N, C-alpha and C positions, 0 to 999 in steps of 0.2 A: 697269139697262136690260135688258130681255129682247130676244132676237133670234130670229126664226123659223128653223127647220131645214127646208130645202127638199128635195124629192125629188131634184133635180138634184145636190145635195151628196152624198146617199147613193149615187147612181149613179156619181158621180166616185170616191168611195171604193172602190166595188166594182170599178170599172175599174182603179184603181191596184193594188188587191190582186191582181187576176188577171193584170195585164199587167206590172207593175213590181216586185212584191215576191215574187219566186220563193222566196226563203229563208223568209220568213214563211209563205207558203202551204205549203211543204214541212214546216215545223215543225208546223203545225196538222194536216196530213194524217198525219204520223208519230204524233202524239198520238191521232188518231182510230183508227189501226191498233192502237195499244196498248190503247185502250178496247175495241175489237171483239174482239181476239184473246186478251186477258187480262182477262175480266170479273171482277167481285167485288173484295173487299178483304181477302184473306188477307195475312199479313205480307209474304210474298215478292212478291206482285203489287203491293201497296201501296208497298213499298220502291222498286220499279222506277218506279211512277207518280210518286212524290214526287221521285225523282232526275231523272226526265225533265222535269217542270215546272220544277224548280229550275235545271237546267242550261240548258234551251232558252229559258226566259223570264227567267233571271237574277234570281230572286226572293230571293236572299241568305238562304236557310235553311242554316245551317252544321251543325246537328245533324240530318242527314238521317235517320239510323236512328231517333232519338228522335221525330222528326216522324212517321215512318211508323207507329210503335207508337201514337202519339197519335191518328192518323187511324183506325187499325184500331179503337181503343176507341170513337171517336165513331160510326163507321159501323155498329158492332154494334148500337147503339140510336139510330139517326139521328133528330134532331129533325124535326118535320114542317115547321117554318118555315124557308125557305131562308136568311134572314138569320141565324138562330140557328146553322145548320150552319156557315156561314162564320165567325161569331164564335167558335165553339168550336174550329174548326180553327186559326184565327188565333192563339188564346191558348195558346201553347206554354209559357208561364210566364216568370218572371224579368222581367216588366214589358214585354217587347217583343211587339208584335202583328204577325203576318205577314198583313196584309190582302190584299196582292197575290197572294201564294202561295195563300192559302185560297180566294180567289174564282176563280182560274184552275184550281186542282185541282177545285173543284166544277163549274166550267163544262165542263171536258173529260171528267171521269170520273164525275160524278154525274148532271147533267141540264143540257145546254146551253140548254134552253128557259127555265129558271127561275133560272139563275145567270149574271149578266153579269160579265165580267172587270173588275176594279177596279184602277186605278193612278192616279198623279198626273195623267197626261195625260188620261185619260178623265174623271176628276173635274173637271179644269179646263175641258174642252170642255162638259160638262153645265152647269157654273156660268156659262160664257160665254153660253149660250143662255137659261138661266133667269134670270140676273141675281139680283136681290135675293130672288126667290122660291125660290131654291135652299135646301133644308133642310140643316142641319148637326147632327151628333151625334158628338161626340168619343168617347163611350163605345162606340158601335157605328157606325163610319164606313161600314160596308157597308150598314146599314139606311138611312142617309140617302142614300147613293149610289143604291141600288136604287129608293128612293122617287122620287128626282129623275129617274131614267131613265124611270120610268113616267109621271111628270108631263110630261116632255118629249115622250114618245110621244103621250100624250093631247092635249096642247095643240096639237100640230102635225098631229094626225090621221094618224099614221104607221101603216101596215099592213105594214111590212117585217118580214122575219125577224129574230130577235135578232142573228144573226151580222152582218147588214148594218149594223145600228145600232152594234154593237160595233166593227166595222172603222172606221166613220166617226169615232166618238168618239176612238179611239186616234190615228188619222191626223191628225185635225183638232187634237187636243191637242198632238201632237208638232210639227206644222207651225207652229202659233201660237207654240210655245216657240222654234222656230228663227227665226221672223220678229220676235220681240219685241225691242225696243231693249235693247242691252246695252253694256257697256264695250268699248272698242276691243280687238280681239284675243281677247275672251272668247267661247268657243264653248260652247253648252249641251251637256251630256252626254246625247246622244240616240242611238238605234239607228243603227248604221253604215250599214245598207242604206237607211234612211229619209234619212239625211244625204246619201248619194250621189244619191238621187232628187231631193231638194230643190235640189241644186247642178247637176243634169243640164242640159246645153244642149239636150237633145232637145225639139223643139217639141211633140210629142204629150204628153210628160210634163208640160211646163209648162202646156199647155192644161188637162190634167186637174187640176192643182193650182189653177189659176185658178177652175175650177168647184167645187173642194173648199171654198175659202174666198174671200170677196169680195176684190178687189184692194185695197180701201181699209181692210182689217182690219190694223191696226198690230201686233196681238198683245197689246194692252193689255186 
């Protein structure tokens, strides 16, 4: 079953981001400063950018220097297709694909207009709205995700900036994970600041969360 994405939900996500998620906002602003003040992809600059994404967004890249050299090689002859850029960055070798890292690196340091950040929560939010119409592609998860985001945007007639939609997808995905039925005492592993927000007794915060997702959404 597909579900519409309302303008009021996007507005709620933007309000939460600006008013309740100061650490998240500071993180994005810090990455923006790094992009502006250290342009390009020399090894030294790329190493700083890789380390910043990995640390601030906890993307679990353990071979940071190796990843930086890998990115330098890719950006020297960058593919024209955004999904191919992400796929090549994600493929560091040894079978593991760093999809979340690759999409966030491309979003912040290549082109925020053409690369949407990908992770399990954003993916789940898109699938929630598209239902059975959501495409899947295990060979290139980012291709499927980006196509689904565009399908979601077109289906709902959204004219918002990419950052607005990105914020909604992540917040909605995390909030649904928090509200999903689970075993007694089992807490999902989610962002600490988001968890504090979800548990906040502040009426304004709770009202924004009610606008973010319908009250009858069980998380399923």
